[in-house]
Structures are given as structure tokens and as C-alpha cells.
Biopython code that builds the backbone (N, CA, C, O; Angstrom):
import numpy as np
from Bio.PDB.StructureBuilder import StructureBuilder

atoms = [
    (1, "MET", "N", (-29.817, 55.887, -86.088)),
    (1, "MET", "CA", (-29.653, 56.655, -85.015)),
    (1, "MET", "C", (-30.529, 56.051, -83.735)),
    (1, "MET", "O", (-30.033, 55.993, -82.610)),
    (2, "GLU", "N", (-31.698, 55.667, -83.983)),
    (2, "GLU", "CA", (-32.601, 55.191, -83.050)),
    (2, "GLU", "C", (-32.065, 53.851, -82.554)),
    (2, "GLU", "O", (-32.133, 53.609, -81.349)),
    (3, "LYS", "N", (-31.595, 53.062, -83.307)),
    (3, "LYS", "CA", (-31.110, 51.703, -82.990)),
    (3, "LYS", "C", (-29.880, 51.912, -81.931)),
    (3, "LYS", "O", (-29.741, 51.176, -80.955)),
    (4, "LYS", "N", (-29.169, 52.794, -82.179)),
    (4, "LYS", "CA", (-27.984, 53.073, -81.234)),
    (4, "LYS", "C", (-28.514, 53.603, -79.930)),
    (4, "LYS", "O", (-27.966, 53.261, -78.882)),
    (5, "ASP", "N", (-29.479, 54.364, -79.930)),
    (5, "ASP", "CA", (-30.071, 54.878, -78.664)),
    (5, "ASP", "C", (-30.720, 53.807, -77.843)),
    (5, "ASP", "O", (-30.576, 53.835, -76.620)),
    (6, "THR", "N", (-31.440, 52.844, -78.431)),
    (6, "THR", "CA", (-31.924, 51.789, -77.807)),
    (6, "THR", "C", (-30.996, 50.765, -77.186)),
    (6, "THR", "O", (-31.305, 50.093, -76.202)),
    (7, "ARG", "N", (-29.845, 50.692, -77.822)),
    (7, "ARG", "CA", (-28.736, 49.810, -77.379)),
    (7, "ARG", "C", (-27.994, 50.382, -76.201)),
    (7, "ARG", "O", (-27.541, 49.584, -75.380)),
    (8, "GLU", "N", (-27.827, 51.614, -76.031)),
    (8, "GLU", "CA", (-27.220, 52.197, -74.949)),
    (8, "GLU", "C", (-27.834, 51.847, -73.537)),
    (8, "GLU", "O", (-27.172, 51.358, -72.622)),
    (9, "PRO", "N", (-29.249, 52.172, -73.463)),
    (9, "PRO", "CA", (-29.683, 51.835, -72.230)),
    (9, "PRO", "C", (-29.564, 50.198, -71.806)),
    (9, "PRO", "O", (-29.411, 49.815, -70.646)),
    (10, "ARG", "N", (-29.651, 49.453, -72.800)),
    (10, "ARG", "CA", (-29.460, 47.986, -72.540)),
    (10, "ARG", "C", (-28.168, 47.697, -72.021)),
    (10, "ARG", "O", (-27.987, 46.922, -71.082)),
    (11, "GLU", "N", (-27.202, 48.353, -72.665)),
    (11, "GLU", "CA", (-25.715, 48.122, -72.213)),
    (11, "GLU", "C", (-25.659, 48.656, -70.768)),
    (11, "GLU", "O", (-25.094, 48.015, -69.881)),
    (12, "ASN", "N", (-26.210, 49.752, -70.568)),
    (12, "ASN", "CA", (-26.130, 50.305, -69.094)),
    (12, "ASN", "C", (-26.752, 49.353, -68.120)),
    (12, "ASN", "O", (-26.208, 49.085, -67.049)),
    (13, "ARG", "N", (-27.787, 48.894, -68.464)),
    (13, "ARG", "CA", (-28.571, 47.863, -67.607)),
    (13, "ARG", "C", (-27.606, 46.512, -67.442)),
    (13, "ARG", "O", (-27.485, 45.959, -66.349)),
    (14, "GLU", "N", (-27.039, 46.117, -68.458)),
    (14, "GLU", "CA", (-26.197, 44.923, -68.261)),
    (14, "GLU", "C", (-24.963, 45.242, -67.411)),
    (14, "GLU", "O", (-24.577, 44.404, -66.596)),
    (15, "LEU", "N", (-24.355, 46.351, -67.549)),
    (15, "LEU", "CA", (-23.275, 46.828, -66.656)),
    (15, "LEU", "C", (-23.732, 46.991, -65.210)),
    (15, "LEU", "O", (-23.029, 46.622, -64.269)),
    (16, "MET", "N", (-24.919, 47.550, -65.061)),
    (16, "MET", "CA", (-25.463, 47.744, -63.679)),
    (16, "MET", "C", (-25.791, 46.261, -63.085)),
    (16, "MET", "O", (-25.629, 46.069, -61.880)),
    (17, "ASN", "N", (-26.203, 45.327, -63.839)),
    (17, "ASN", "CA", (-26.496, 44.093, -63.355)),
    (17, "ASN", "C", (-25.152, 43.280, -63.050)),
    (17, "ASN", "O", (-25.103, 42.494, -62.103)),
    (18, "GLU", "N", (-24.207, 43.477, -63.785)),
    (18, "GLU", "CA", (-22.851, 42.875, -63.513)),
    (18, "GLU", "C", (-22.289, 43.401, -62.198)),
    (18, "GLU", "O", (-21.797, 42.679, -61.330)),
    (19, "GLU", "N", (-22.409, 44.766, -62.129)),
    (19, "GLU", "CA", (-21.888, 45.438, -60.912)),
    (19, "GLU", "C", (-22.755, 45.066, -59.621)),
    (19, "GLU", "O", (-22.208, 44.907, -58.530)),
    (20, "ALA", "N", (-23.999, 44.949, -59.782)),
    (20, "ALA", "CA", (-24.828, 44.368, -58.662)),
    (20, "ALA", "C", (-24.495, 42.978, -58.159)),
    (20, "ALA", "O", (-24.478, 42.664, -56.969)),
    (21, "GLY", "N", (-24.212, 42.112, -59.259)),
    (21, "GLY", "CA", (-23.743, 40.739, -58.936)),
    (21, "GLY", "C", (-22.460, 40.645, -58.216)),
    (21, "GLY", "O", (-22.296, 39.843, -57.295)),
    (22, "ARG", "N", (-21.479, 41.519, -58.659)),
    (22, "ARG", "CA", (-20.292, 41.555, -58.008)),
    (22, "ARG", "C", (-20.463, 42.090, -56.552)),
    (22, "ARG", "O", (-19.869, 41.539, -55.625)),
    (23, "LEU", "N", (-21.200, 43.063, -56.373)),
    (23, "LEU", "CA", (-21.463, 43.559, -54.975)),
    (23, "LEU", "C", (-22.150, 42.533, -54.117)),
    (23, "LEU", "O", (-21.784, 42.380, -52.951)),
    (24, "ARG", "N", (-23.119, 41.828, -54.629)),
    (24, "ARG", "CA", (-23.760, 40.656, -53.798)),
    (24, "ARG", "C", (-22.689, 39.603, -53.442)),
    (24, "ARG", "O", (-22.566, 39.157, -52.301)),
    (25, "GLN", "N", (-21.955, 39.249, -54.444)),
    (25, "GLN", "CA", (-20.882, 38.210, -54.053)),
    (25, "GLN", "C", (-19.986, 38.727, -52.988)),
    (25, "GLN", "O", (-19.684, 38.002, -52.040)),
    (26, "GLU", "N", (-19.552, 39.919, -53.094)),
    (26, "GLU", "CA", (-18.681, 40.482, -51.956)),
    (26, "GLU", "C", (-19.336, 40.548, -50.628)),
    (26, "GLU", "O", (-18.723, 40.286, -49.593)),
    (27, "ALA", "N", (-20.607, 40.904, -50.660)),
    (27, "ALA", "CA", (-21.442, 40.817, -49.408)),
    (27, "ALA", "C", (-21.498, 39.459, -48.833)),
    (27, "ALA", "O", (-21.276, 39.279, -47.635)),
    (28, "ARG", "N", (-21.775, 38.536, -49.612)),
    (28, "ARG", "CA", (-21.827, 37.081, -49.244)),
    (28, "ARG", "C", (-20.532, 36.567, -48.623)),
    (28, "ARG", "O", (-20.548, 35.797, -47.662)),
    (29, "GLU", "N", (-19.427, 37.001, -49.183)),
    (29, "GLU", "CA", (-18.160, 36.587, -48.692)),
    (29, "GLU", "C", (-17.809, 37.248, -47.346)),
    (29, "GLU", "O", (-17.223, 36.641, -46.450)),
    (30, "ARG", "N", (-18.222, 38.595, -47.256)),
    (30, "ARG", "CA", (-17.921, 39.307, -45.896)),
    (30, "ARG", "C", (-18.875, 38.655, -44.946)),
    (30, "ARG", "O", (-18.454, 38.453, -43.807)),
    (31, "ARG", "N", (-20.085, 38.297, -45.240)),
    (31, "ARG", "CA", (-21.062, 37.799, -44.214)),
    (31, "ARG", "C", (-20.467, 36.410, -43.811)),
    (31, "ARG", "O", (-20.420, 36.156, -42.608)),
    (32, "ASN", "N", (-20.071, 35.609, -44.591)),
    (32, "ASN", "CA", (-19.531, 34.188, -44.318)),
    (32, "ASN", "C", (-18.248, 34.419, -43.456)),
    (32, "ASN", "O", (-18.075, 33.731, -42.450)),
    (33, "ASN", "N", (-17.401, 35.312, -43.806)),
    (33, "ASN", "CA", (-16.188, 35.559, -42.821)),
    (33, "ASN", "C", (-16.605, 36.048, -41.484)),
    (33, "ASN", "O", (-15.986, 35.635, -40.503)),
    (34, "ASN", "N", (-17.525, 36.832, -41.348)),
    (34, "ASN", "CA", (-18.024, 37.313, -40.093)),
    (34, "ASN", "C", (-18.637, 36.239, -39.244)),
    (34, "ASN", "O", (-18.463, 36.111, -38.032)),
    (35, "THR", "N", (-19.411, 35.445, -40.058)),
    (35, "THR", "CA", (-20.022, 34.234, -39.381)),
    (35, "THR", "C", (-19.036, 33.302, -38.792)),
    (35, "THR", "O", (-19.251, 32.733, -37.722)),
    (36, "ARG", "N", (-17.931, 33.139, -39.498)),
    (36, "ARG", "CA", (-16.899, 32.204, -38.983)),
    (36, "ARG", "C", (-16.231, 32.784, -37.807)),
    (36, "ARG", "O", (-15.966, 32.067, -36.842)),
    (37, "LYS", "N", (-15.933, 34.074, -37.827)),
    (37, "LYS", "CA", (-15.327, 34.693, -36.634)),
    (37, "LYS", "C", (-16.208, 34.562, -35.448)),
    (37, "LYS", "O", (-15.729, 34.190, -34.377)),
    (38, "THR", "N", (-17.558, 34.866, -35.581)),
    (38, "THR", "CA", (-18.387, 34.870, -34.396)),
    (38, "THR", "C", (-18.464, 33.437, -33.932)),
    (38, "THR", "O", (-18.397, 33.210, -32.724)),
    (39, "ASN", "N", (-18.598, 32.473, -34.779)),
    (39, "ASN", "CA", (-18.648, 31.121, -34.334)),
    (39, "ASN", "C", (-17.404, 30.610, -33.567)),
    (39, "ASN", "O", (-17.465, 29.771, -32.668)),
    (40, "ARG", "N", (-16.307, 31.180, -33.997)),
    (40, "ARG", "CA", (-14.978, 30.930, -33.194)),
    (40, "ARG", "C", (-14.989, 31.491, -31.874)),
    (40, "ARG", "O", (-14.536, 30.881, -30.905)),
    (41, "LEU", "N", (-15.567, 32.803, -31.800)),
    (41, "LEU", "CA", (-15.664, 33.379, -30.470)),
    (41, "LEU", "C", (-16.602, 32.627, -29.476)),
    (41, "LEU", "O", (-16.334, 32.491, -28.282)),
    (42, "TRP", "N", (-17.674, 32.177, -30.052)),
    (42, "TRP", "CA", (-18.585, 31.359, -29.276)),
    (42, "TRP", "C", (-17.981, 30.101, -28.746)),
    (42, "TRP", "O", (-18.151, 29.700, -27.595)),
    (43, "LEU", "N", (-17.277, 29.513, -29.645)),
    (43, "LEU", "CA", (-16.626, 28.197, -29.235)),
    (43, "LEU", "C", (-15.637, 28.468, -28.073)),
    (43, "LEU", "O", (-15.661, 27.741, -27.080)),
    (44, "TRP", "N", (-14.824, 29.434, -28.172)),
    (44, "TRP", "CA", (-13.841, 29.668, -27.211)),
    (44, "TRP", "C", (-14.587, 30.241, -25.851)),
    (44, "TRP", "O", (-14.074, 30.009, -24.757)),
    (45, "LEU", "N", (-15.584, 30.856, -25.934)),
    (45, "LEU", "CA", (-16.311, 31.174, -24.803)),
    (45, "LEU", "C", (-16.837, 29.960, -24.083)),
    (45, "LEU", "O", (-16.743, 29.838, -22.862)),
    (46, "GLY", "N", (-17.380, 29.088, -24.853)),
    (46, "GLY", "CA", (-17.904, 27.799, -24.394)),
    (46, "GLY", "C", (-16.830, 26.947, -23.650)),
    (46, "GLY", "O", (-17.101, 26.342, -22.613)),
    (47, "VAL", "N", (-15.546, 26.929, -24.254)),
    (47, "VAL", "CA", (-14.499, 26.257, -23.687)),
    (47, "VAL", "C", (-14.021, 26.765, -22.377)),
    (47, "VAL", "O", (-13.729, 26.015, -21.446)),
    (48, "LEU", "N", (-13.943, 28.165, -22.327)),
    (48, "LEU", "CA", (-13.589, 28.758, -21.040)),
    (48, "LEU", "C", (-14.620, 28.491, -19.999)),
    (48, "LEU", "O", (-14.251, 28.197, -18.862)),
    (49, "ILE", "N", (-15.936, 28.572, -20.311)),
    (49, "ILE", "CA", (-17.005, 28.258, -19.379)),
    (49, "ILE", "C", (-16.768, 26.845, -18.809)),
    (49, "ILE", "O", (-16.820, 26.634, -17.597)),
    (50, "LEU", "N", (-16.534, 25.986, -19.621)),
    (50, "LEU", "CA", (-16.342, 24.631, -19.376)),
    (50, "LEU", "C", (-15.229, 24.313, -18.378)),
    (50, "LEU", "O", (-15.383, 23.469, -17.495)),
    (51, "ILE", "N", (-14.066, 25.036, -18.548)),
    (51, "ILE", "CA", (-12.951, 24.972, -17.740)),
    (51, "ILE", "C", (-13.270, 25.558, -16.432)),
    (51, "ILE", "O", (-12.886, 24.986, -15.411)),
    (52, "PHE", "N", (-13.946, 26.660, -16.376)),
    (52, "PHE", "CA", (-14.326, 27.248, -15.137)),
    (52, "PHE", "C", (-15.350, 26.336, -14.364)),
    (52, "PHE", "O", (-15.263, 26.343, -13.136)),
    (53, "ILE", "N", (-16.241, 25.609, -14.916)),
    (53, "ILE", "CA", (-17.064, 24.643, -14.367)),
    (53, "ILE", "C", (-16.248, 23.561, -13.817)),
    (53, "ILE", "O", (-16.443, 23.195, -12.658)),
    (54, "LEU", "N", (-15.293, 22.982, -14.595)),
    (54, "LEU", "CA", (-14.537, 21.904, -14.015)),
    (54, "LEU", "C", (-13.629, 22.310, -12.847)),
    (54, "LEU", "O", (-13.457, 21.497, -11.939)),
    (55, "LEU", "N", (-13.029, 23.527, -12.808)),
    (55, "LEU", "CA", (-12.322, 24.070, -11.735)),
    (55, "LEU", "C", (-13.152, 24.237, -10.501)),
    (55, "LEU", "O", (-12.687, 23.930, -9.403)),
    (56, "TRP", "N", (-14.326, 24.698, -10.635)),
    (56, "TRP", "CA", (-15.246, 24.994, -9.606)),
    (56, "TRP", "C", (-15.748, 23.643, -8.903)),
    (56, "TRP", "O", (-15.946, 23.516, -7.694)),
    (57, "TRP", "N", (-15.912, 22.679, -9.866)),
    (57, "TRP", "CA", (-16.290, 21.373, -9.336)),
    (57, "TRP", "C", (-15.215, 20.752, -8.538)),
    (57, "TRP", "O", (-15.476, 20.203, -7.468)),
    (58, "LEU", "N", (-13.958, 20.819, -9.036)),
    (58, "LEU", "CA", (-12.881, 20.252, -8.414)),
    (58, "LEU", "C", (-12.666, 20.904, -6.967)),
    (58, "LEU", "O", (-12.362, 20.196, -6.007)),
    (59, "TRP", "N", (-12.827, 22.195, -6.865)),
    (59, "TRP", "CA", (-12.694, 23.001, -5.710)),
    (59, "TRP", "C", (-13.761, 22.569, -4.746)),
    (59, "TRP", "O", (-13.479, 22.458, -3.553)),
    (60, "SER", "N", (-15.002, 22.313, -5.203)),
    (60, "SER", "CA", (-16.214, 22.027, -4.309)),
    (60, "SER", "C", (-16.177, 20.676, -3.780)),
    (60, "SER", "O", (-16.838, 20.396, -2.780)),
    (61, "ILE", "N", (-15.479, 19.844, -4.355)),
    (61, "ILE", "CA", (-15.343, 18.375, -3.774)),
    (61, "ILE", "C", (-14.156, 18.248, -2.856)),
    (61, "ILE", "O", (-13.940, 17.241, -2.182)),
    (62, "GLY", "N", (-13.383, 19.349, -2.867)),
    (62, "GLY", "CA", (-12.270, 19.373, -1.928)),
    (62, "GLY", "C", (-10.991, 19.023, -2.334)),
    (62, "GLY", "O", (-10.044, 19.011, -1.546)),
    (63, "THR", "N", (-10.887, 18.706, -3.633)),
    (63, "THR", "CA", (-9.493, 18.259, -4.208)),
    (63, "THR", "C", (-8.591, 19.455, -4.018)),
    (63, "THR", "O", (-7.468, 19.281, -3.545)),
    (64, "PHE", "N", (-8.996, 20.614, -4.343)),
    (64, "PHE", "CA", (-7.956, 21.727, -4.261)),
    (64, "PHE", "C", (-7.917, 22.175, -2.728)),
    (64, "PHE", "O", (-6.923, 22.711, -2.238)),
    (65, "GLU", "N", (-9.017, 21.924, -2.060)),
    (65, "GLU", "CA", (-8.826, 22.310, -0.560)),
    (65, "GLU", "C", (-7.765, 21.604, 0.118)),
    (65, "GLU", "O", (-6.917, 22.167, 0.811)),
    (66, "ASP", "N", (-7.829, 20.282, -0.107)),
    (66, "ASP", "CA", (-6.934, 19.410, 0.482)),
    (66, "ASP", "C", (-5.435, 19.775, 0.116)),
    (66, "ASP", "O", (-4.532, 19.810, 0.951)),
    (67, "LEU", "N", (-5.279, 20.045, -1.245)),
    (67, "LEU", "CA", (-3.965, 20.217, -1.769)),
    (67, "LEU", "C", (-3.338, 21.532, -1.144)),
    (67, "LEU", "O", (-2.163, 21.605, -0.783)),
    (68, "SER", "N", (-4.209, 22.503, -1.065)),
    (68, "SER", "CA", (-3.755, 23.849, -0.580)),
    (68, "SER", "C", (-3.775, 24.094, 0.865)),
    (68, "SER", "O", (-3.365, 25.177, 1.283)),
    (69, "GLY", "N", (-4.237, 23.143, 1.718)),
    (69, "GLY", "CA", (-4.291, 23.138, 3.104)),
    (69, "GLY", "C", (-5.199, 24.113, 3.834)),
    (69, "GLY", "O", (-4.927, 24.638, 4.913)),
    (70, "VAL", "N", (-6.341, 24.304, 3.107)),
    (70, "VAL", "CA", (-7.424, 25.235, 3.563)),
    (70, "VAL", "C", (-8.134, 24.637, 4.631)),
    (70, "VAL", "O", (-8.431, 25.336, 5.600)),
    (71, "THR", "N", (-8.472, 23.342, 4.586)),
    (71, "THR", "CA", (-9.212, 22.628, 5.582)),
    (71, "THR", "C", (-8.234, 21.949, 6.716)),
    (71, "THR", "O", (-7.047, 21.705, 6.495)),
    (72, "ASN", "N", (-8.859, 21.694, 7.889)),
    (72, "ASN", "CA", (-7.931, 20.982, 8.786)),
    (72, "ASN", "C", (-8.178, 19.482, 8.884)),
    (72, "ASN", "O", (-8.187, 18.870, 9.953)),
    (73, "GLY", "N", (-8.368, 18.964, 7.743)),
    (73, "GLY", "CA", (-8.483, 17.518, 7.860)),
    (73, "GLY", "C", (-9.779, 16.923, 7.352)),
    (73, "GLY", "O", (-9.965, 15.708, 7.410)),
]
sb = StructureBuilder()
sb.init_structure("model")
sb.init_model(0)
sb.init_chain("A")
sb.init_seg("    ")
for serial, (resi, resn, name, xyz) in enumerate(atoms, 1):
    if name == "N":
        sb.init_residue(resn, " ", resi, " ")
    sb.init_atom(name, np.array(xyz, "f"), 0.0, 1.0, " ", f" {name:<3s}", serial, name[0])
structure = sb.get_structure()
């Protein structure tokens, strides 16, 4: 009887360790997915900022002003 009682807590600990390992793995996967999504968002934000800077530069040197007829020569 005593041997069976000592085995049950060990089995419970093993089950808990397996469950904890599975939960850690799921958390790692979720974190990696969220990191990828965040990196993509920052990349697109950077692209949009660069496009804005390019358009602003073109406007400031007068390329778009001449094409649109804003200035008189």
C-alpha cells in the first residue's frame, strides 16, 4: 500500500511537468507570432514615412509645384 501511495504523487508531478512544458511551448509560439506581427507593422510604418519624406522633398524642390502650376515661373 505504501509503495502505491508514493507513486501517485510522482505521477502527478510528472503530469504537471508535462502540462507546464506544453504551456511554455504555446506561450513561446504566441510570443513569436506577436513579435512577427509587430515587426511587420513597424516595417510598413517605416515605408510610409519614407514615401512621405520623398513626396515632401519632391514638393520642396519644386517638381510638383511646376507640374501643378502653383508658381508663376
